[in-house]
OpenMM code with the backbone's topology and positions (N, CA, C; nanometers):
from openmm import Vec3, app, unit

residues = "UNK UNK UNK UNK UNK UNK UNK UNK UNK UNK UNK UNK UNK UNK UNK UNK UNK UNK UNK UNK UNK UNK UNK UNK UNK UNK UNK UNK UNK UNK UNK UNK UNK UNK UNK UNK UNK UNK UNK UNK UNK UNK UNK UNK UNK UNK UNK UNK UNK UNK UNK UNK UNK UNK UNK UNK UNK UNK UNK UNK UNK UNK UNK UNK UNK UNK UNK UNK UNK UNK UNK UNK UNK UNK UNK UNK UNK UNK UNK UNK UNK UNK UNK UNK UNK UNK UNK UNK UNK UNK UNK UNK UNK UNK UNK UNK UNK UNK UNK UNK UNK UNK UNK UNK UNK UNK UNK UNK UNK UNK UNK UNK UNK UNK UNK UNK UNK UNK UNK UNK UNK UNK UNK UNK UNK UNK UNK UNK UNK UNK UNK UNK UNK UNK UNK UNK UNK UNK UNK UNK UNK UNK UNK UNK UNK UNK UNK UNK UNK UNK UNK UNK UNK UNK UNK UNK UNK UNK UNK UNK UNK UNK UNK UNK UNK UNK UNK UNK UNK UNK UNK UNK UNK UNK UNK UNK UNK UNK".split()
positions = [
    Vec3(10.0021, 10.1936, 11.3043),
    Vec3(10.0551, 10.1072, 11.2005),
    Vec3(10.1605, 10.1850, 11.1225),
    Vec3(10.2777, 10.1268, 11.1017),
    Vec3(10.3825, 10.1965, 11.0282),
    Vec3(10.3498, 10.2008, 10.8799),
    Vec3(10.4105, 10.2981, 10.8138),
    Vec3(10.3846, 10.3176, 10.6712),
    Vec3(10.4140, 10.1914, 10.5910),
    Vec3(10.5296, 10.1274, 10.6181),
    Vec3(10.5672, 10.0144, 10.5333),
    Vec3(10.4853, 9.8888, 10.5588),
    Vec3(10.4070, 9.8840, 10.6665),
    Vec3(10.3217, 9.7667, 10.6866),
    Vec3(10.2040, 9.7682, 10.5901),
    Vec3(10.1738, 9.8864, 10.5332),
    Vec3(10.0640, 9.8985, 10.4383),
    Vec3(10.1117, 9.8819, 10.2944),
    Vec3(10.2406, 9.8882, 10.2732),
    Vec3(10.2953, 9.8747, 10.1386),
    Vec3(10.3056, 9.7272, 10.1017),
    Vec3(10.3024, 9.6979, 9.9721),
    Vec3(10.3151, 9.5569, 9.9313),
    Vec3(10.4471, 9.4965, 9.9793),
    Vec3(10.4423, 9.3695, 10.0113),
    Vec3(10.5649, 9.2974, 10.0442),
    Vec3(10.6457, 9.2806, 9.9160),
    Vec3(10.7753, 9.2615, 9.9326),
    Vec3(10.8651, 9.2396, 9.8190),
    Vec3(10.9144, 9.0959, 9.8276),
    Vec3(10.8744, 9.0149, 9.7312),
    Vec3(10.9118, 8.8733, 9.7277),
    Vec3(11.0523, 8.8598, 9.6704),
    Vec3(11.1446, 8.8127, 9.7519),
    Vec3(11.2833, 8.7965, 9.7085),
    Vec3(11.2981, 8.6746, 9.6189),
    Vec3(11.3538, 8.6946, 9.5015),
    Vec3(11.3892, 8.5824, 9.4157),
    Vec3(11.5356, 8.5481, 9.4413),
    Vec3(11.5733, 8.4290, 9.4044),
    Vec3(11.7059, 8.3786, 9.4390),
    Vec3(11.8199, 8.4593, 9.3781),
    Vec3(11.8029, 8.5143, 9.2576),
    Vec3(11.9145, 8.5851, 9.1944),
    Vec3(11.9537, 8.7108, 9.2716),
    Vec3(11.8579, 8.7828, 9.3260),
    Vec3(11.8894, 8.9021, 9.4043),
    Vec3(11.9629, 8.8627, 9.5323),
    Vec3(11.9180, 8.7574, 9.5974),
    Vec3(11.9856, 8.7094, 9.7180),
    Vec3(12.1289, 8.6688, 9.6839),
    Vec3(12.1466, 8.5965, 9.5748),
    Vec3(12.2823, 8.5575, 9.5315),
    Vec3(12.3691, 8.6800, 9.5044),
    Vec3(12.3126, 8.7815, 9.4402),
    Vec3(12.3899, 8.9031, 9.4136),
    Vec3(12.4379, 8.9665, 9.5437),
    Vec3(12.3504, 8.9746, 9.6431),
    Vec3(12.3899, 9.0373, 9.7689),
    Vec3(12.4867, 8.9492, 9.8481),
    Vec3(12.4790, 8.8190, 9.8323),
    Vec3(12.5808, 8.7312, 9.8909),
    Vec3(12.7137, 8.7554, 9.8201),
    Vec3(12.7123, 8.7517, 9.6871),
    Vec3(12.8354, 8.7705, 9.6097),
    Vec3(12.8964, 8.9083, 9.6301),
    Vec3(12.8121, 9.0077, 9.6542),
    Vec3(12.8608, 9.1433, 9.6773),
    Vec3(12.9023, 9.1692, 9.8212),
    Vec3(12.8906, 9.0668, 9.9065),
    Vec3(12.9321, 9.0799, 10.0456),
    Vec3(12.8411, 9.1688, 10.1292),
    Vec3(12.7164, 9.1874, 10.0859),
    Vec3(12.6246, 9.2784, 10.1553),
    Vec3(12.4915, 9.2125, 10.1912),
    Vec3(12.4912, 9.0824, 10.2070),
    Vec3(12.3648, 9.0127, 10.2306),
    Vec3(12.2938, 9.0614, 10.3575),
    Vec3(12.3680, 9.0927, 10.4614),
    Vec3(12.3031, 9.1354, 10.5854),
    Vec3(12.2505, 9.2786, 10.5771),
    Vec3(12.2958, 9.3534, 10.4783),
    Vec3(12.2475, 9.4904, 10.4579),
    Vec3(12.1184, 9.4929, 10.3770),
    Vec3(12.0933, 9.3895, 10.3000),
    Vec3(11.9781, 9.3860, 10.2098),
    Vec3(11.8475, 9.4233, 10.2801),
    Vec3(11.8231, 9.3653, 10.3956),
    Vec3(11.6944, 9.3880, 10.4640),
    Vec3(11.6774, 9.5314, 10.5139),
    Vec3(11.7868, 9.6061, 10.5259),
    Vec3(11.7796, 9.7447, 10.5736),
    Vec3(11.7322, 9.8406, 10.4644),
    Vec3(11.7402, 9.7972, 10.3400),
    Vec3(11.7082, 9.8862, 10.2284),
    Vec3(11.5576, 9.9093, 10.2180),
    Vec3(11.4809, 9.8055, 10.2365),
    Vec3(11.3343, 9.8152, 10.2426),
    Vec3(11.2899, 9.7458, 10.3712),
    Vec3(11.3043, 9.8124, 10.4864),
    Vec3(11.2764, 9.7460, 10.6145),
    Vec3(11.1348, 9.6888, 10.6222),
    Vec3(11.1275, 9.5674, 10.6712),
    Vec3(11.0006, 9.4973, 10.6959),
    Vec3(10.9165, 9.4735, 10.5709),
    Vec3(10.9779, 9.4812, 10.4542),
    Vec3(10.9014, 9.4575, 10.3314),
    Vec3(10.9442, 9.3301, 10.2606),
    Vec3(11.0684, 9.2888, 10.2779),
    Vec3(11.1142, 9.1679, 10.2098),
    Vec3(11.0576, 9.0436, 10.2769),
    Vec3(11.0169, 8.9484, 10.1954),
    Vec3(10.9803, 8.8145, 10.2407),
    Vec3(11.0383, 8.7157, 10.1403),
    Vec3(11.0555, 8.5933, 10.1845),
    Vec3(11.1053, 8.4890, 10.0956),
    Vec3(11.0071, 8.3728, 10.0978),
    Vec3(10.9628, 8.3342, 9.9809),
    Vec3(10.8771, 8.2162, 9.9713),
    Vec3(10.9592, 8.0921, 10.0038),
    Vec3(10.8948, 7.9933, 10.0651),
    Vec3(10.9660, 7.8697, 10.1004),
    Vec3(11.0261, 7.8022, 9.9771),
    Vec3(10.9623, 7.8163, 9.8622),
    Vec3(11.0153, 7.7564, 9.7392),
    Vec3(11.1456, 7.8238, 9.6964),
    Vec3(11.1576, 7.9540, 9.7190),
    Vec3(11.2810, 8.0260, 9.6864),
    Vec3(11.3915, 7.9842, 9.7831),
    Vec3(11.3574, 7.9727, 9.9110),
    Vec3(11.4571, 7.9274, 10.0087),
    Vec3(11.5076, 7.7880, 9.9715),
    Vec3(11.4174, 7.6991, 9.9359),
    Vec3(11.4576, 7.5628, 9.8980),
    Vec3(11.5488, 7.5660, 9.7758),
    Vec3(11.5145, 7.6493, 9.6788),
    Vec3(11.5968, 7.6618, 9.5580),
    Vec3(11.7373, 7.7117, 9.5938),
    Vec3(11.7456, 7.8125, 9.6791),
    Vec3(11.8752, 7.8660, 9.7205),
    Vec3(11.9559, 7.7638, 9.8001),
    Vec3(11.8893, 7.6937, 9.8908),
    Vec3(11.9596, 7.6009, 9.9800),
    Vec3(12.0038, 7.4728, 9.9103),
    Vec3(11.9590, 7.4515, 9.7884),
    Vec3(12.0129, 7.3386, 9.7110),
    Vec3(12.1589, 7.3631, 9.6742),
    Vec3(12.1997, 7.4895, 9.6743),
    Vec3(12.3409, 7.5245, 9.6523),
    Vec3(12.4098, 7.5207, 9.7883),
    Vec3(12.4759, 7.4115, 9.8159),
    Vec3(12.5376, 7.3925, 9.9477),
    Vec3(12.6399, 7.5009, 9.9790),
    Vec3(12.7005, 7.5607, 9.8753),
    Vec3(12.8023, 7.6639, 9.8975),
    Vec3(12.7448, 7.7917, 9.9591),
    Vec3(12.6148, 7.8146, 9.9446),
    Vec3(12.5545, 7.9361, 10.0022),
    Vec3(12.4471, 7.9064, 10.1064),
    Vec3(12.4190, 7.7800, 10.1301),
    Vec3(12.3103, 7.7432, 10.2216),
    Vec3(12.3252, 7.8095, 10.3582),
    Vec3(12.4438, 7.8049, 10.4161),
    Vec3(12.4653, 7.8636, 10.5485),
    Vec3(12.4422, 8.0140, 10.5459),
    Vec3(12.4892, 8.0808, 10.4407),
    Vec3(12.4693, 8.2255, 10.4301),
    Vec3(12.3210, 8.2604, 10.4178),
    Vec3(12.2474, 8.1809, 10.3442),
    Vec3(12.1037, 8.2046, 10.3284),
    Vec3(12.0332, 8.1879, 10.4630),
    Vec3(12.0622, 8.0802, 10.5328),
    Vec3(11.9994, 8.0542, 10.6627),
    Vec3(12.0364, 8.1636, 10.7630),
    Vec3(12.1649, 8.2032, 10.7643),
    Vec3(12.2075, 8.3109, 10.8543),
    Vec3(12.1387, 8.4429, 10.8201),
    Vec3(12.1290, 8.4734, 10.6917),
    Vec3(12.0609, 8.5955, 10.6471),
    Vec3(11.9176, 8.5980, 10.6987),
    Vec3(11.8471, 8.4889, 10.6805),
    Vec3(11.7066, 8.4832, 10.7219),
    Vec3(11.6918, 8.4946, 10.8732),
    Vec3(11.7784, 8.4278, 10.9478),
    Vec3(11.7641, 8.4313, 11.0937),
    Vec3(11.8142, 8.5630, 11.1524),
    Vec3(11.9215, 8.6183, 11.0987),
    Vec3(11.9781, 8.7412, 11.1553),
    Vec3(11.8978, 8.8657, 11.1185),
    Vec3(11.8370, 8.8660, 11.0025),
    Vec3(11.7635, 8.9846, 10.9572),
    Vec3(11.6139, 8.9738, 10.9836),
    Vec3(11.5702, 8.8580, 11.0247),
    Vec3(11.4272, 8.8330, 11.0513),
    Vec3(11.3408, 8.8494, 10.9261),
    Vec3(11.4008, 8.8292, 10.8081),
    Vec3(11.3207, 8.8261, 10.6859),
    Vec3(11.2376, 8.6988, 10.6933),
    Vec3(11.1054, 8.7109, 10.6904),
    Vec3(11.0229, 8.5911, 10.7058),
    Vec3(11.0244, 8.5004, 10.5831),
    Vec3(11.0237, 8.3713, 10.6105),
    Vec3(11.0038, 8.2715, 10.5054),
    Vec3(10.8565, 8.2346, 10.5125),
    Vec3(10.7868, 8.2546, 10.4019),
    Vec3(10.6427, 8.2290, 10.4021),
    Vec3(10.6115, 8.1076, 10.3160),
    Vec3(10.5192, 8.0256, 10.3617),
    Vec3(10.4826, 7.9080, 10.2828),
    Vec3(10.4122, 7.9491, 10.1538),
    Vec3(10.4364, 7.8705, 10.0509),
    Vec3(10.3680, 7.8942, 9.9246),
    Vec3(10.2183, 7.8793, 9.9495),
    Vec3(10.1384, 7.9774, 9.9069),
    Vec3(9.9942, 7.9735, 9.9359),
    Vec3(9.9242, 7.8513, 9.8761),
    Vec3(9.8195, 7.8089, 9.9431),
    Vec3(9.7420, 7.6927, 9.8977),
    Vec3(9.6205, 7.7331, 9.8149),
    Vec3(9.6119, 7.8605, 9.7776),
    Vec3(9.4988, 7.9058, 9.6967),
    Vec3(9.5062, 7.8435, 9.5574),
    Vec3(9.3934, 7.7926, 9.5142),
    Vec3(9.3881, 7.7202, 9.3868),
    Vec3(9.4418, 7.8020, 9.2696),
    Vec3(9.3998, 7.9287, 9.2592),
    Vec3(9.4418, 8.0092, 9.1440),
    Vec3(9.5931, 8.0325, 9.1423),
    Vec3(9.6546, 8.0396, 9.2592),
    Vec3(9.8001, 8.0570, 9.2663),
    Vec3(9.8697, 7.9274, 9.2266),
    Vec3(9.8189, 7.8152, 9.2731),
    Vec3(9.8776, 7.6850, 9.2390),
    Vec3(9.8675, 7.6590, 9.0891),
    Vec3(9.7528, 7.6888, 9.0298),
    Vec3(9.7340, 7.6692, 8.8851),
    Vec3(9.8295, 7.7601, 8.8076),
    Vec3(9.8373, 7.8856, 8.8493),
    Vec3(9.9275, 7.9818, 8.7837),
    Vec3(10.0726, 7.9342, 8.7931),
    Vec3(10.1115, 7.8900, 8.9118),
    Vec3(10.2472, 7.8397, 8.9347),
    Vec3(10.2769, 7.7213, 8.8426),
    Vec3(10.1847, 7.6283, 8.8315),
    Vec3(10.2043, 7.5104, 8.7453),
    Vec3(10.2236, 7.5523, 8.5996),
    Vec3(10.1469, 7.6498, 8.5547),
    Vec3(10.1622, 7.6991, 8.4173),
    Vec3(10.2982, 7.7664, 8.3979),
    Vec3(10.3371, 7.8485, 8.4941),
    Vec3(10.4644, 7.9204, 8.4843),
    Vec3(10.5844, 7.8259, 8.4886),
    Vec3(10.5728, 7.7170, 8.5645),
    Vec3(10.6826, 7.6205, 8.5764),
    Vec3(10.7167, 7.5549, 8.4428),
    Vec3(10.6259, 7.5606, 8.3474),
    Vec3(10.6539, 7.5044, 8.2148),
    Vec3(10.7578, 7.5879, 8.1401),
    Vec3(10.7716, 7.7148, 8.1793),
    Vec3(10.8621, 7.8055, 8.1088),
    Vec3(10.9741, 7.8626, 8.1944),
    Vec3(10.9521, 7.8692, 8.3263),
    Vec3(11.0454, 7.9404, 8.4122),
    Vec3(11.0916, 7.8526, 8.5276),
    Vec3(11.1898, 7.9029, 8.6023),
    Vec3(11.2410, 7.8316, 8.7175),
    Vec3(11.1448, 7.8348, 8.8352),
    Vec3(11.1767, 7.7552, 8.9352),
    Vec3(11.0909, 7.7409, 9.0529),
    Vec3(11.0696, 7.8736, 9.1260),
    Vec3(11.1787, 7.9442, 9.1524),
    Vec3(11.1684, 8.0697, 9.2271),
    Vec3(11.0920, 8.1767, 9.1526),
    Vec3(11.1273, 8.1970, 9.0250),
    Vec3(11.0578, 8.2980, 8.9444),
    Vec3(10.9094, 8.2653, 8.9344),
    Vec3(10.8792, 8.1394, 8.9078),
    Vec3(10.7391, 8.0973, 8.8934),
    Vec3(10.6603, 8.1221, 9.0213),
    Vec3(10.7187, 8.0857, 9.1334),
    Vec3(10.6512, 8.1050, 9.2619),
    Vec3(10.6288, 8.2535, 9.2891),
    Vec3(10.7325, 8.3337, 9.2704),
    Vec3(10.7200, 8.4776, 9.2958),
    Vec3(10.6169, 8.5419, 9.2043),
    Vec3(10.6193, 8.5075, 9.0764),
    Vec3(10.5251, 8.5690, 8.9824),
    Vec3(10.3808, 8.5301, 9.0138),
    Vec3(10.3576, 8.4031, 9.0437),
    Vec3(10.2210, 8.3581, 9.0738),
    Vec3(10.1671, 8.4259, 9.1994),
    Vec3(10.2487, 8.4320, 9.3030),
    Vec3(10.2048, 8.4941, 9.4282),
    Vec3(10.1878, 8.6449, 9.4097),
    Vec3(10.2839, 8.7090, 9.3456),
    Vec3(10.2755, 8.8544, 9.3258),
    Vec3(10.1504, 8.8921, 9.2477),
    Vec3(10.1187, 8.8145, 9.1471),
    Vec3(10.0008, 8.8450, 9.0655),
    Vec3(9.8721, 8.8373, 9.1481),
    Vec3(9.8568, 8.7314, 9.2224),
    Vec3(9.7298, 8.7083, 9.2914),
    Vec3(9.7203, 8.7744, 9.4290),
    Vec3(9.8346, 8.8125, 9.4854),
    Vec3(9.8309, 8.8799, 9.6160),
    Vec3(9.8753, 9.0261, 9.6077),
    Vec3(9.8960, 9.0748, 9.4871),
    Vec3(9.9337, 9.2158, 9.4647),
    Vec3(10.0612, 9.2544, 9.5400),
    Vec3(10.1625, 9.1678, 9.5301),
    Vec3(10.2917, 9.1946, 9.5923),
    Vec3(10.3914, 9.2388, 9.4851),
    Vec3(10.5097, 9.2820, 9.5289),
    Vec3(10.6186, 9.3186, 9.4393),
    Vec3(10.7156, 9.2006, 9.4310),
    Vec3(10.8025, 9.2036, 9.3299),
    Vec3(10.9056, 9.1012, 9.3134),
    Vec3(11.0419, 9.1690, 9.3105),
    Vec3(11.1402, 9.1092, 9.3769),
    Vec3(11.2797, 9.1510, 9.3651),
    Vec3(11.3500, 9.0432, 9.2845),
    Vec3(11.3761, 9.0729, 9.1573),
    Vec3(11.4400, 8.9765, 9.0677),
    Vec3(11.5138, 9.0505, 8.9578),
    Vec3(11.6259, 8.9969, 8.9184),
    Vec3(11.7002, 9.0541, 8.8059),
    Vec3(11.6904, 8.9672, 8.6815),
    Vec3(11.6070, 8.8657, 8.6861),
    Vec3(11.5879, 8.7776, 8.5698),
    Vec3(11.4891, 8.8416, 8.4727),
    Vec3(11.5272, 8.9549, 8.4168),
    Vec3(11.4331, 9.0320, 8.3352),
    Vec3(11.3850, 8.9568, 8.2129),
    Vec3(11.4721, 8.8761, 8.1533),
    Vec3(11.4270, 8.8006, 8.0353),
    Vec3(11.3164, 8.7021, 8.0730),
    Vec3(11.3156, 8.6592, 8.1988),
    Vec3(11.2117, 8.5678, 8.2451),
    Vec3(11.0856, 8.6408, 8.2911),
    Vec3(11.1019, 8.7519, 8.3606),
    Vec3(10.9866, 8.8097, 8.4303),
    Vec3(10.9258, 8.9344, 8.3684),
    Vec3(11.0004, 9.0113, 8.2907),
    Vec3(10.9519, 9.1446, 8.2525),
    Vec3(10.8221, 9.1421, 8.1722),
    Vec3(10.8106, 9.0563, 8.0732),
    Vec3(10.6877, 9.0526, 7.9922),
    Vec3(10.5680, 9.0111, 8.0780),
    Vec3(10.5866, 8.9084, 8.1607),
    Vec3(10.4787, 8.8610, 8.2481),
    Vec3(10.4366, 8.9709, 8.3455),
    Vec3(10.5355, 9.0362, 8.4062),
    Vec3(10.5042, 9.1416, 8.5031),
    Vec3(10.4332, 9.2585, 8.4359),
    Vec3(10.4768, 9.2959, 8.3175),
    Vec3(10.4094, 9.4043, 8.2440),
    Vec3(10.2656, 9.3660, 8.2116),
    Vec3(10.2466, 9.2443, 8.1649),
    Vec3(10.1137, 9.1961, 8.1285),
    Vec3(10.0169, 9.2002, 8.2464),
    Vec3(10.0679, 9.1676, 8.3655),
    Vec3(9.9812, 9.1551, 8.4830),
    Vec3(9.9957, 9.2708, 8.5827),
    Vec3(10.0673, 9.3748, 8.5444),
    Vec3(10.0795, 9.4924, 8.6306),
    Vec3(10.1541, 9.4674, 8.7602),
    Vec3(10.2539, 9.3797, 8.7553),
    Vec3(10.3326, 9.3473, 8.8744),
    Vec3(10.4556, 9.4378, 8.8774),
    Vec3(10.4758, 9.5042, 8.9894),
    Vec3(10.5931, 9.5899, 9.0066),
    Vec3(10.7117, 9.5021, 9.0460),
    Vec3(10.8250, 9.5236, 8.9802),
    Vec3(10.9448, 9.4485, 9.0180),
    Vec3(11.0632, 9.5418, 9.0359),
    Vec3(11.1547, 9.4983, 9.1196),
    Vec3(11.2786, 9.5695, 9.1475),
    Vec3(11.3943, 9.4786, 9.1109),
    Vec3(11.4911, 9.5322, 9.0392),
    Vec3(11.6114, 9.4554, 9.0085),
    Vec3(11.7158, 9.4803, 9.1172),
    Vec3(11.8236, 9.4057, 9.1112),
    Vec3(11.9350, 9.4295, 9.2032),
    Vec3(11.9809, 9.5743, 9.1922),
    Vec3(11.9897, 9.6254, 9.0695),
    Vec3(12.0346, 9.7637, 9.0496),
    Vec3(11.9343, 9.8641, 9.1073),
    Vec3(11.8060, 9.8366, 9.0957),
    Vec3(11.7048, 9.9242, 9.1569),
    Vec3(11.7222, 9.9279, 9.3089),
    Vec3(11.7466, 9.8127, 9.3667),
    Vec3(11.7650, 9.8022, 9.5119),
    Vec3(11.8924, 9.8744, 9.5535),
    Vec3(11.9966, 9.8593, 9.4743),
    Vec3(12.1233, 9.9273, 9.5015),
    Vec3(12.1053, 10.0795, 9.4947),
    Vec3(12.0321, 10.1272, 9.3957),
    Vec3(12.0050, 10.2707, 9.3840),
    Vec3(11.9264, 10.3204, 9.5056),
    Vec3(11.8313, 10.2422, 9.5507),
    Vec3(11.7553, 10.2787, 9.6705),
    Vec3(11.8478, 10.2865, 9.7921),
    Vec3(11.9413, 10.1926, 9.8027),
    Vec3(12.0377, 10.1945, 9.9135),
    Vec3(12.1223, 10.3214, 9.9083),
    Vec3(12.1608, 10.3610, 9.7898),
    Vec3(12.2369, 10.4855, 9.7733),
    Vec3(12.1501, 10.6062, 9.8102),
    Vec3(12.0280, 10.6110, 9.7592),
    Vec3(11.9381, 10.7238, 9.7868),
    Vec3(11.9064, 10.7377, 9.9351),
    Vec3(11.9078, 10.6260, 10.0078),
    Vec3(11.8817, 10.6284, 10.1524),
    Vec3(12.0100, 10.6429, 10.2340),
    Vec3(12.1227, 10.6623, 10.1660),
    Vec3(12.2546, 10.6763, 10.2297),
    Vec3(12.2956, 10.5520, 10.3080),
    Vec3(12.2474, 10.4373, 10.2652),
    Vec3(12.2907, 10.3104, 10.3242),
    Vec3(12.4254, 10.2718, 10.2638),
    Vec3(12.4418, 10.2977, 10.1350),
    Vec3(12.5686, 10.2778, 10.0641),
    Vec3(12.6115, 10.4109, 10.0032),
    Vec3(12.7421, 10.4319, 9.9974),
    Vec3(12.7957, 10.5438, 9.9201),
    Vec3(12.8035, 10.5001, 9.7740),
    Vec3(12.8290, 10.5952, 9.6870),
    Vec3(12.8442, 10.5615, 9.5456),
    Vec3(12.9625, 10.4653, 9.5273),
    Vec3(13.0705, 10.4896, 9.6011),
    Vec3(13.1879, 10.4017, 9.5922),
    Vec3(13.1538, 10.2604, 9.6398),
    Vec3(13.0747, 10.2491, 9.7449),
    Vec3(13.0336, 10.1166, 9.7934),
    Vec3(12.9438, 10.0467, 9.6914),
    Vec3(12.8585, 10.1227, 9.6253),
    Vec3(12.7742, 10.0649, 9.5196),
    Vec3(12.8609, 10.0123, 9.4059),
    Vec3(12.9590, 10.0913, 9.3659),
    Vec3(13.0468, 10.0504, 9.2558),
    Vec3(13.1292, 9.9275, 9.2932),
    Vec3(13.1747, 9.9225, 9.4181),
    Vec3(13.2488, 9.8045, 9.4657),
    Vec3(13.1579, 9.6823, 9.4655),
    Vec3(13.0346, 9.6996, 9.5104),
    Vec3(12.9361, 9.5913, 9.5098),
    Vec3(12.9179, 9.5380, 9.3674),
    Vec3(12.8969, 9.6267, 9.2719),
    Vec3(12.8770, 9.5866, 9.1318),
    Vec3(12.9981, 9.5088, 9.0820),
    Vec3(13.1163, 9.5594, 9.1110),
    Vec3(13.2402, 9.4928, 9.0689),
    Vec3(13.2507, 9.3532, 9.1293),
    Vec3(13.2206, 9.3411, 9.2588),
    Vec3(13.2265, 9.2110, 9.3274),
    Vec3(13.1277, 9.1115, 9.2667),
    Vec3(13.0057, 9.1565, 9.2453),
    Vec3(12.9020, 9.0683, 9.1900),
    Vec3(12.9425, 9.0204, 9.0510),
    Vec3(12.9900, 9.1121, 8.9683),
    Vec3(13.0297, 9.0757, 8.8316),
    Vec3(13.1539, 8.9861, 8.8315),
    Vec3(13.2446, 9.0092, 8.9261),
    Vec3(13.3669, 8.9279, 8.9319),
    Vec3(13.3369, 8.7829, 8.9694),
    Vec3(13.2192, 8.7596, 9.0287),
    Vec3(13.1793, 8.6235, 9.0664),
    Vec3(13.0928, 8.5586, 8.9589),
    Vec3(13.0830, 8.6240, 8.8423),
    Vec3(13.0139, 8.5633, 8.7291),
    Vec3(12.8695, 8.6043, 8.7090),
    Vec3(12.8179, 8.6897, 8.7952),
    Vec3(12.6798, 8.7357, 8.7776),
    Vec3(12.6748, 8.8484, 8.6755),
    Vec3(12.5594, 8.8628, 8.6153),
    Vec3(12.5410, 8.9656, 8.5131),
    Vec3(12.4595, 9.0803, 8.5712),
    Vec3(12.5143, 9.1999, 8.5606),
    Vec3(12.4424, 9.3225, 8.5936),
    Vec3(12.4537, 9.4135, 8.4713),
    Vec3(12.3557, 9.5014, 8.4487),
    Vec3(12.3529, 9.5780, 8.3243),
    Vec3(12.4541, 9.6921, 8.3159),
    Vec3(12.5155, 9.7280, 8.4278),
    Vec3(12.6059, 9.8428, 8.4309),
    Vec3(12.7296, 9.8096, 8.5139),
    Vec3(12.8345, 9.8895, 8.4925),
    Vec3(12.9583, 9.8713, 8.5681),
    Vec3(12.9698, 9.9664, 8.6864),
    Vec3(12.8885, 10.0720, 8.6860),
    Vec3(12.8896, 10.1681, 8.7963),
    Vec3(12.7467, 10.2136, 8.8241),
    Vec3(12.7277, 10.2714, 8.9410),
    Vec3(12.5964, 10.3251, 8.9746),
    Vec3(12.5623, 10.4428, 8.8833),
    Vec3(12.6617, 10.5261, 8.8515),
    Vec3(12.6359, 10.6390, 8.7616),
    Vec3(12.5858, 10.5919, 8.6256),
    Vec3(12.6425, 10.4834, 8.5740),
    Vec3(12.5946, 10.4278, 8.4466),
    Vec3(12.4474, 10.3884, 8.4577),
    Vec3(12.4111, 10.3282, 8.5702),
    Vec3(12.2720, 10.2868, 8.5901),
    Vec3(12.1799, 10.4084, 8.5995),
    Vec3(12.2234, 10.5098, 8.6723),
    Vec3(12.1433, 10.6320, 8.6847),
    Vec3(12.1233, 10.6952, 8.5474),
    Vec3(12.2299, 10.7013, 8.4679),
    Vec3(12.2186, 10.7559, 8.3315),
    Vec3(12.1217, 10.6734, 8.2474),
    Vec3(12.1296, 10.5421, 8.2599),
    Vec3(12.0395, 10.4530, 8.1866),
    Vec3(11.8941, 10.4766, 8.2286),
    Vec3(11.8720, 10.4935, 8.3584),
    Vec3(11.7369, 10.5193, 8.4088),
    Vec3(11.6832, 10.6523, 8.3550),
    Vec3(11.7685, 10.7540, 8.3536),
    Vec3(11.7269, 10.8849, 8.3012),
    Vec3(11.6923, 10.8742, 8.1531),
    Vec3(11.7742, 10.8000, 8.0811),
    Vec3(11.7514, 10.7799, 7.9377),
    Vec3(11.6176, 10.7094, 7.9136),
    Vec3(11.5863, 10.6136, 8.0008),
    Vec3(11.4600, 10.5396, 7.9903),
    Vec3(11.3466, 10.6079, 8.0667),
    Vec3(11.3757, 10.7261, 8.1208),
    Vec3(11.2777, 10.8092, 8.1932),
    Vec3(11.2162, 10.7402, 8.3147),
    Vec3(11.2982, 10.6621, 8.3843),
    Vec3(11.2507, 10.6003, 8.5080),
    Vec3(11.2925, 10.6832, 8.6291),
    Vec3(11.3759, 10.7837, 8.6051),
    Vec3(11.4171, 10.8743, 8.7141),
    Vec3(11.3750, 11.0144, 8.6747),
] * unit.nanometer
topology = app.Topology()
chain = topology.addChain("A")
for resn in residues:
    res = topology.addResidue(resn, chain)
    for name in ("N", "CA", "C"):
        topology.addAtom(name, app.Element.getBySymbol(name[0]), res)
């Protein structure tokens, strides 16, 4: 059994997928954490409602073999999801409910939506910037490629906390996450 088959799966939320589409690196995303990313069917449906990216989402899933998993039918997850839907979007709610009850990770940059909930329930989450830093640390992207990615994502209207990878690394050191 490979090491990563024992590690928690990482539930992709729509904002991270959009960032990697906007940054022109959607097909590279799955290489950063091989065999760990999964997408809930509710997140896929949310993404595919945007006709402008539907083809890219479908191609990403089929070309990278990132599995689309059905939303679980476990009562406690459904109840949790229903409660979360009162405050959050479909994708965030689905990811948080599943991550909590199945001990999975979340890939989301919607920190204002997820951070308090994840802290309360001990859910590990990765932001787009965390994933980008991992890509750099694994030599999947150079620092220049990371900076270009950030620029591309921001130029398309998405919000990221830093303008360069070095800024993010400095921020992480300041917050003692590195």
